[in-house]
N, C-alpha and C positions, 0 to 999 in steps of 0.2 A: 484616470481611475475614478469611479464613482464610489463615494463612501456610503455604506448602508445606513439608512435612517431608521429611527424607531418605528415608524409606520411600516417600513419594509420588513423589519423583524416581526412585527405583529402579524403581518400577512403570511410570512413563512410559518409562524406558529399556528395560524388558523389552518394552513395546509397540512399540518403535522399533528394528527390526533393524539399521538403519544405525549405531547407536551402538556396536555391536560391531565395526564395520569401520573407522570413521574418527572423528576428533575434528572434529565439524562446527561450525565457527564462520563459516558463510556463510549464515546464516538470512535475512539481508536480500536474498540472491540467490534462494535456493530452499531451504526447510527440509526436513529429513528427515520424511517422513510417518509417522504411526503405522500399524501393520499393519491397523487397522480401516479406514483410508482405502483402502489398496491392495486389501484384500479386497472392499470395496464396488465398486470399479471393475472388478476382474477377474471377480468373480462375475456382475456384470451383463453384461459382454462375453461371457462363456462362455454365459450363458443366451441372449443375443442370437444367438449363432452356432448355437444349437440350435433356437430357436423362430422367429427372424426379427426384424428390427428394429422394424417397426411393432407386431407382436404383443407383443414384450417391453415396449415403451414403454407400451402400453395396460395391460398387467398390473401395471405399477408406477406408474400415474398418481398414486396417493395418496402414495407415497414421494417422487416427483419434486415434487409440490406442497408436500410437507413441507419441502423445502429452502428455499423462500421464507419459511416461518414461522421456520425456524432462523436464517436470515440476518437477518430482521427482529428477532428477539430479540437477536442478536449486536450490533445497532446501535441498539436502542431505538426501532425503527420499526414500521410496520404492514406486513403481508405485501404489500399492494397497492402499496406504495411501492418494492418491490424488483424489480430486473431481474437476471437471471442471464445472464452473457455468457461469452466465451472468454478475456478478459483484462482487466486494469485499463485498458490503453490503449483497448480497444474501449469500455469503460464511459465513460471520460473523454471520448473523442471523440464519443460518441453525444450528449452534452449540449453540448459546446463547439461542434460544427459545426451544431447545431440553432439556435444563437443567430444573430441578424442584426445586423450592424454597419454603421454609416454613416460616411462620412468625418469624422474628428475625434473620434469616440467613443473612449473610453479603456478599455483593459484594464489593471487594476492587478494586479501580481503581486509576488512576493517575490524577494529577492536569491538565495535558496537554491533557486530553481526548477529543475526537472529539464529536461534537454535536449529530450525529446519534446514536452513541453508548450510550451516556449519556441519550438520550431520551428513548432508549430501557431499560436501567436500571430503570429509573423512572417509566416507564410503568409497568414493572414487580413488582417493589416495591409497586406500587399502587394496583396491582391485588392481590398480595400474602402476603404483609406485610413484605417482605424482606427489608433489610436496605442497602443503598448505602453509603459507606465510601470512602472519598478521601484521599489517602496517601499524605503526605506532600512532598515538594521538599527539597533537600539539598542546601548548599550555592551556588552551581554552577547552580542551576535551574533544575536539573534532578531529577527524582524520588528518594526519600530518602530510600534506601534499609533497613537502620536501623529502620526507622519508620514503614516500611512494616512488618518487623519481629516482632516489638512490638505489632502490631495489630492482629497477628495470635492467634486465640483461637478456641475452638470447634464450634464456630458459623460461621466461614468463609466458604462459599460454593464455591466461585469463585474468582480468581485473573484475572482481564482483563485490559490490558493497550494498549495504542497506542505506537508503537515503535518510529515513527517519526510523530510529530503533524502537523496539518495544518498551525499553526501560527508561524513556525520558524524552524531553522536548528538543533534543539535539537535532539539528539539520546538518548532515554532512555536506561538504563542499563538492557536490556532484559535478557541477559545471567545470570546476578546475580539474577534477579527476578525468572527466570526459576529454578535455583538451589534451591532457598528458597521454591518455590512451590512444587518442586519434593520431597524435604525432608519432607515437611509437608503433602504430599499426597493430595494437593488441586489442582483442575484443573486450568490450566493457558492458557488463551485465548489471543493470540497476534495479534493485528491489524497491519499487515505489509504493508498496502495499499501504503504508501509512501516510505517505505524502500526497498521493493522488486524491484530489477532492478538497484538500485544505490549503495546498500550495499551488501557485500558478506554474504548471510544468510545460515545457516546450522541448521536445526532443532535439530540435535544431540547436538550441542553446546548450542542452545537456550533452550532445554529441555522443550519446550512448548507442551501442549496437543493438541492445535489447532492453526493454523496460517492462516489468510485470506489475500488475495492479489488481485490486479486488473491487467488487461492487459494494460489499456490505459495510465498509468502514466509512471514510469521509465522503465517498461518492454518494452515499445514502441510497444505494440500490439494494436489491434483494440478496439474501444469502444464496450461495450456489452459483455465483457469477464472478467472472474475472476477465481480464483482457491482457493482451500482449502486443507490444510494438517490436518489430524487428526491422532493422535497416537492410536494404537490398544487398549491401556488401557482405553482411553476415549470412543471409540466406543463400548466397552463391557458394559459401564455403562449407555449409553443414547440411546434413540430411537428418530429419527427425529420427529419434530412436524407434518410434512406432508409427506405422502408417495404416490407413484403411482406404476404402473406396472414395472417401471424401477428400483426404489429404493427398491422394495420388490416384492416377488412372491406370488401370490394367490394360495396356495397349496391345499386348500379344501374349500367347500362352507362357512365354518366358521373359516378358519385359513389362516394365511399368514406368510411368513418368510422375515425378513429384510435382505437386502444384507449385507454380512459381511465386505465388504471393503468400500472404499470412495464413491462408487456409491450410497450408501444409502442416501447421502446428495444431490443427483442430481434428476432431473426429465427427463422424456423421451424426451420431445420436446426441440430442440436446433437448433441454426444456425451453421451447420457444417462448413460452410465457415469461420465463425469467429473463431471457434475452431482451424481450421488449421492455421489461421492467428496468433492466440496466440502461437501455436506451432512454427511457423516460427520466431516469435519475441524472444521466449525463446532460440531457437537454435542459433539465431544471437548473443544474449548476451553470450551464452555459448562458442561460437567460439572465442569471444574476450577475455573472462575470467572475472569473477566478481571481483576478486582482482584488476585487472588493471582498470576496470571501476570505482570501488570505489576510487582508488588512484587519477585518473584524476578528477572525479567529486568533491571530497573534496578539491583538490588543487585549482581548478578554483573557487569554492565557497569561500574559504578562501581569495583568492586574491580580489574577488569582495567585500567581507565584509570589508576588510581593506581599499579599495579605497573609498567605500561609507562613511565609518566612518571618513575619513579625510575631508569630505565636511562640512563646517560650516552650521548648521541648519538641518543636516541629522542625525537621530538616527537609529542605527542598533539594532534590538531587539532580536537577537538570543541568546540562553542560552545553558548551558550544558558543561560538560567536553569534550564530543565528539560531533562534529558537522558534518553535511552532506551537501548536495547540495542545500538546501533551504536557501535563504537569505531574511529576512523581514526587512523593514525599513519604516520610516515615514519622511516627510519633514515638518519642522515647518511652520505653517500658511497655509499649502496646504492640501486639501482633498485628501485622498488616491485614490479615483476614478478619480479625475481630473489628478493626477500624472500618473495613469495607462493610461488614455486616451491620454495624451501628449506623452507618450512613444509609444502608439499604432500608433499615427499619424506619428511617425518616423519608423514605421514597426518593432517595438520592442514589442513582446508579453510578458506580465506579467499578474498577477491577483491581486485581493484584498482579504485579509483575514479579514472577518468581525467579530466584537466582539461577535455576537450571536453564532458563531461557537465554542467558547472556554470559556464558562461561568465560569467553575471552575478556570481556569487560570486568567480570567478577574477580578474576585472578589478580587484577591490578587494583581495583577500587574497593573490593571487599564490601559490597553493598548488602544491606538487608533486603528481605522481601519488602516491596514498596507498594503503597497505594497509588494507583494510576488514575488520575482524573483527566479527561480529555474533552475540551470544549468544542462547540461548533457555532456557526453563525446564528443559529436559532436560539441559542442559550441567552439568558439575560443576566444582568448584574445582580438582580435579586436572587437568582438561582445560585450564583457563585457565593453570595453572602450566606445563603442557607448552609452550604457545605462548610464554609469557614466557621460558622457558629457551632456546628456539631463537632468539628475537629477541635475547636477551642475548649469546649467542655470536656472532651476526652483528654486533652493535654493538661 
């Protein structure tokens, strides 16, 4: 693994115009894209405006197909296992709503699960009589794999967890979960929305049946992009809840065939400029190397975590044996939104994690709304000190 040097970081910052405008520590919300990503999108849209939409897409068929190969390399997958969508949510839902549940069948999830996923579980439970069970955490705050194994029986239909939650730097033990799910023959759906791009992911190690991700967060792609990995063994078992003439072929007046590969989870209409932007972002990350990105991100976050924890009145809320680039904290006597606004006034971008986004975790930990700062490899130690200085004055 190559460790990123200061001259590397300077180059990344030159490629990222936004670093000259703000201190961006909201990468778990939406990262600053490199100029190469913005140029890919805008150049395509300009050409489309001159040549026509269908004609431009046809002229760039090879480049568009290349995005599938890039995302596959990014995840350690095959290009045929990749779907390109307009969001992580669309990717995740394409698999979840294709599954069929009967009364009493169980969905096992984690305590740190995200609101959108939990709402989907509850909706399907209400419709079908399925049961949602929340696996406990171990003493470190990560998913307890022993508790997961204890819950496995003939009624478990799905294991679905969030890899990195919205409310902190925790990295759940997805590889261990994948091994358990594979041995039990239970589908494993992994939400990698906030881990993709900051951690070195490989679906062969993760052993997941499906993995969903977004372009806008740590991948540094444009908003309105997402991707999905599905293992062939899962595609053999399920049919998407919705199909069109892209995801299936109308073979006779009364018959159709579903696409055998990842295209079955896509629809025909898409913004090809954004797709190329996603491909440019993935290629940019691959050129740097995901192990090097992970090392720098986790090192910067650990430093920020330690500096904030030293400030009287500041509580850092991150849990887990393994932590990533997200750092959540609260300031005694200060509303999280007010803290975020004070940071914003100093041109420091952060966000707020609200209690309504993590109800399973909230009922156990009783967390306040928290300020979420999330670092990336293009951030500098000076930028982290600027955030700490503002928080110190507030505290």
